[in-house]
C-alpha positions in Angstrom: 0.0 0.0 0.0 1.3 3.5 -0.9 0.9 6.2 1.6 0.3 10.0 1.2 0.5 12.7 3.8 -0.1 16.4 3.8 2.1 18.7 5.9 1.1 22.4 6.6 4.0 24.7 7.2 2.9 27.7 9.1 4.4 31.1 8.2 7.7 29.8 6.8 8.9 33.3 5.9 8.3 35.0 9.3 8.8 32.0 11.6 12.1 30.4 10.5 15.2 31.0 12.6 18.0 28.8 13.7 17.5 26.3 10.9 13.9 25.5 11.7 13.1 24.9 8.0 15.4 21.9 8.3 12.7 20.1 10.2 10.4 20.1 7.2 13.2 19.0 4.9 13.9 16.1 7.3 10.3 14.9 7.2 10.3 15.2 3.4 13.5 13.1 3.0 12.5 10.4 5.5 9.2 10.0 3.7 11.0 9.9 0.3 13.4 7.2 1.5 10.3 5.1 2.3 8.3 5.8 -0.8 5.8 8.0 1.2 4.4 11.0 -0.7 4.6 14.1 1.5 2.9 17.2 0.2 4.0 20.4 1.9 1.7 23.3 1.9 3.2 26.6 3.0 0.7 28.9 4.8 1.4 32.7 4.8 -0.6 35.6 6.1 -4.1 35.5 4.5 -3.9 31.9 3.4 -6.6 29.3 4.2 -6.5 25.5 4.5 -8.7 22.6 5.5 -7.0 21.5 8.7 -9.0 18.3 8.9 -7.4 17.2 5.6 -3.9 17.7 7.0 -1.8 15.0 8.6 1.2 17.0 9.9 1.9 20.6 10.8 5.1 22.5 11.5 5.2 25.9 13.2 8.7 27.4 13.6 10.2 30.1 15.7 10.7 33.7 14.9 11.9 36.9 16.5 9.4 38.8 18.6 8.8 41.2 15.7 8.0 38.4 13.3 5.8 36.7 15.8 3.8 39.9 16.3 3.3 40.3 12.6 1.6 36.9 12.2 -0.1 36.5 15.6 -3.4 38.2 14.7 -3.7 36.4 11.4 -2.9 33.0 13.1 -5.5 33.5 15.8 -8.2 34.8 13.4 -7.7 32.7 10.3 -6.1 29.4 11.6 -6.7 29.2 15.4 -10.1 27.7 15.8 -9.9 25.1 13.0 -6.3 24.2 13.9 -7.3 23.7 17.5 -10.1 21.2 16.4 -7.6 19.3 14.3 -5.1 19.1 17.2 -7.9 17.8 19.4 -8.6 15.2 16.7 -5.1 14.0 16.7 -3.2 16.1 14.2 0.6 15.4 14.5 2.3 18.8 15.0 5.7 20.1 16.0 5.9 23.7 17.2 9.2 25.4 18.1 9.7 28.5 20.2 7.4 31.3 18.9 5.1 28.8 17.3 4.9 26.9 20.5 4.1 30.1 22.5 1.2 31.0 20.2 -0.5 27.6 20.7 -0.8 28.5 24.4 -3.2 30.9 26.1 -1.0 34.0 25.7 2.5 35.4 25.5 3.1 38.4 27.7 6.2 40.1 26.3 8.8 41.8 28.5 7.4 45.2 27.2 3.9 44.4 28.5 2.3 43.5 25.2 -0.1 40.6 25.5 -0.2 38.4 22.4 -3.2 36.0 22.6 -2.8 32.4 21.5 -5.3 29.8 20.4 -5.2 28.1 23.8 -5.1 24.5 22.6 -2.0 24.0 24.7 -2.7 24.6 28.4 0.4 26.8 28.7 1.2 30.5 29.0 4.4 32.4 28.4 5.9 35.5 30.2 8.8 37.4 28.6 11.9 38.0 30.6 14.7 40.5 30.1 17.4 37.8 30.2 17.4 35.4 27.3 17.8 31.6 28.0 20.5 30.6 25.6 22.6 27.5 25.0 22.7 23.8 24.2 19.9 21.8 25.7 19.4 18.1 26.3 16.0 16.7 27.2 15.2 13.2 28.4 11.9 12.8 26.6 9.1 10.3 27.0 7.4 10.1 23.6 4.5 7.9 24.9 2.0 8.3 27.6 2.8 5.0 29.3 3.4 5.1 33.0 6.0 4.2 33.9 7.7 5.2 30.7 8.4 2.3 28.4 11.5 4.0 27.0 13.1 7.4 27.1 14.8 9.3 24.3 17.4 12.0 24.8 16.8 14.9 22.5 19.5 17.5 21.8 19.1 21.0 20.5 19.8 24.7 20.9 17.6 27.2 22.8 17.5 30.9 22.6 14.3 32.5 24.0 13.2 35.3 26.4 9.8 33.7 27.1 9.3 31.6 30.2 6.5 29.0 29.5 4.5 27.5 32.3 2.3 24.4 32.1 -1.2 23.8 33.2 -2.8 20.5 34.1 -4.1 19.6 30.6 -0.7 19.0 29.1 2.2 16.8 30.1 5.9 17.7 29.8 7.7 16.3 26.8 10.6 15.5 29.1 13.1 16.4 31.8 15.9 18.9 31.2 19.3 17.3 31.7 21.2 20.3 30.4 20.0 23.8 29.7 17.1 25.9 30.8 14.0 24.3 29.2 10.6 25.9 29.2 11.2 28.4 32.0 14.5 27.7 33.7 12.8 26.8 37.0 10.9 23.5 37.0 13.0 21.3 34.8 10.3 20.9 32.2 11.4 20.7 28.5 8.6 21.0 26.1 4.9 20.1 26.1 2.8 17.2 24.7 -0.9 17.4 24.0 -2.5 14.5 22.2 -0.3 14.0 19.1 1.2 17.6 19.2 4.5 18.6 20.6 5.9 22.1 21.5 9.3 22.9 22.7 12.3 25.4 22.5 14.7 23.0 20.8 16.1 24.7 17.6 19.1 23.3 15.8 17.3 22.2 13.7 15.7 19.6 15.9 14.7 16.7 13.6 17.9 16.1 11.7 19.7 15.8 15.1 17.0 13.5 16.5 15.6 11.1 13.9 13.7 9.2 16.5 11.4 12.2 17.0 11.0 12.7 13.2 9.8 9.1 12.9 7.6 9.4 15.9 5.7 12.3 14.3 5.5 10.4 10.9 4.1 7.3 12.6 1.5 9.3 14.5 0.4 10.9 11.3 0.2 7.7 9.3 -1.7 5.9 12.0 -4.3 8.7 12.3 -4.8 8.5 8.5 -4.5 4.8 7.8 -5.1 3.0 11.1 -3.2 1.8 14.1 -1.6 -1.2 12.4 0.7 0.9 10.2 4.4 0.5 10.8 7.4 2.5 9.5 10.1 0.6 7.5 13.4 1.2 9.4 16.1 3.3 8.0 19.8 3.0 8.6 20.3 5.9 11.1 23.6 4.5 12.4 25.6 7.6 11.7 22.9 10.0 12.8 22.4 8.2 16.1 26.2 7.9 16.7 26.5 11.7 16.2 23.6 12.3 18.5 25.0 10.1 21.2 28.4 11.6 21.0 27.0 15.2 21.2 24.8 14.3 24.2 27.7 12.6 26.0 30.1 15.5 25.4 27.6 18.1 26.5 26.6 16.2 29.7 30.3 15.5 30.5 31.2 19.2 30.4 28.0 20.4 32.0 
């Protein structure tokens, strides 16, 4: 059986810093290697889409100025229908500014309050000091308790916002190195249904192929049924590089 997926890329011009576009390229390539057709639809200001026909979504990070430019359009044009799709199990990855706008609001350090769509039970408060540096998160990609397995994700963070979690979301994982969502409680990222938000730039998915395949499998199973499996790829070099980077960072922490 041949599979087809549709990925919506939100505001690729305004929300694309620190290599975030590489996350979409990674999903495209890992699909191509398996013979999966992945159709990427970029969404800019003023564009419309049928979110229930989408299987994947990516929302990257941007500077505060870029985030302010698209915040109103995102809330008015995409927010309600995207929230319904996320509730229905849309697989989504949101980084930094995109992550913040999926929460209730982002209160900037200047006092401007940017409303979010509220599908993630989080809120963000801007600080004067940026949280910058390499980050390692010990992530649990499933909801099993106790966790069946944990994956160490590596990335780079650079954000002024401090994001705090409410009870309707669970942390993506525990910060082993770096600041994480707020630099206080050790939380690194958020998971809600099949959607993930975090502050890991880098870009994230080329460095962490396990997470890329996790998102693809979620999307495939939502579209084609729970029995779908992903043919394995030879990620030996990628996983060796990831392991070496994590080991080096934690050794010198």
